[in-house]
Phi, psi and omega in degrees: 000134179246145178233131178246121181257124178236125183280163175301329180296323178299314182289327178292320175295321180292318181296322177292319179296320180289324176294317184291325177296315179291324177297316177297317181296319177298322177296310179299319176299318177298316181294316179299318177299324180295315182295309186294321185259002182048054179220157176279142178234164184212145169246125184234145176264148177217179177055048179061035177082014183257356176224165171211150180231132164262145186210153173266342174199171185301328182261357184236085178286152173259310181219142171231129182224150173259140173290154175299153179306133178094356179234131175209158176291125183287148175294344178278355179297133179281338177254142174241353177204163174229139181223148177240139174289166177300341178272358180096000181274144179289138181278314184236146179228158180159216180233147171250123180249126182249132171269133173240175184293337182238351184196180175245134178245136180243135174243122179261127179250121185263154178292149179115221192267039171081037176279142180213157174224152176249129176244145179241000000 
């Protein structure tokens, strides 16, 4: 008989990794939507940083998602939204800071064509 022990931190790291993969896909989709449709798009956080919505206008959402339990956008984040111009260039750049149950994760959004990095 074998027993495998996995700590909560393993599952929390995996949850953040899965969240970040989906988050990046949503950002790239939003950027592509801007280019193809020649329109500005925006990602905004809601519900105290526990959800986000990508949208083509205030009344036309593209995607709405909830962040995994234990992950939320920090009040220390310099960005509260991400937007792309119709040509796919990012409108605002800075850092998104996420509070998790065991650490703080930072996502840096750079000016240009939507480049970003994740720091732990």
